[in-house]
N, C-alpha and C positions, 0 to 999 in steps of 0.2 A: 497584501503585497504579492503573494505568489499567484492568487487568481488573476491579478493585473497582468502579469508576465504571460500567463497561458492558462486560459480557462481548463479547469479540469485536473491541474497539477496536484490540488490538494488531495484528491483521491488518490493518486498515485503515491502519496506520500503514506497513505494509510495501506494500499493494497500490496505494495512491495515488501515492507517490513511483515506485515501478517503472513506472508508466504516464506520469505527468507529466514525469520527468525521464529516463528510459530507453527510453520507448516499448515497454514490455513489458506486455501484457494478461494479467492474472491475476484471479482472484476468490477469495473467502472460500467455503469448502467448504460452509458452512450457517451459519444464525444461532446465534451464541453458540459457534462453534467456533474453535479456534486452528490451523486448517488452509487453507494458501493452494494453490489450484489453479494449475496451469500447464499449458496444452495446446499445446505446441510443433508446428508443422507436421511432416509426415512427411519433408520434405525439409530438416531441419535440417542446417546445414553445422556444421562445427568452429568458424568463426568466430561464427556465431550461438550455439552452445553456450557459447563462452568469453564472449560478451557478456552472456548471461544470467547465468553465475555470477559474474562480476564485479559486475554490478549488484545481484543479490542480497547478495553481500558488503557491498558499499558500503551499501546500504540497510539492512541489519541493523545495521551498524556505527554508522550515523547515529542509530538508535533510542537507542543509549547517550548521546548529546550531549543534555544537559538545558540549557535548555528547548527545544532545537532541533526535534527531530520531533514531540514533543508540541504545541509552538506551531503547527507548520506544520498538522499534523491540526486542531486546534482552528479555524484561519483557515479552512481548506478546508470544513470542516463548517459553519461559521457563514456562510460566504459562500453555501453552496448552501442554507441555511435561509432566508436572506435574499432570494435570487432567488425562492424558491419562494413566500414571501409576497407579494412584488411580482406575480407572475404570477396568484396566485389571489384 
């Protein structure tokens, strides 16, 4: 349903909480693509690896919580849109 509204929104539901809640920087591979890019440093430790895997597992599991992650995505997007209007 989310993808029908706007292709690529599902990936935003992944990338935003990964950054805000887990401090992991990711990005969508391209417009309308369902691919999340992760570029870990070359000196990735086992602890870093475990943290990233756990964060991805939790974030993806959270997408199944309705309206949880969809509601959070909507609030984030609306907040940024309103900030943009105030500044412009």
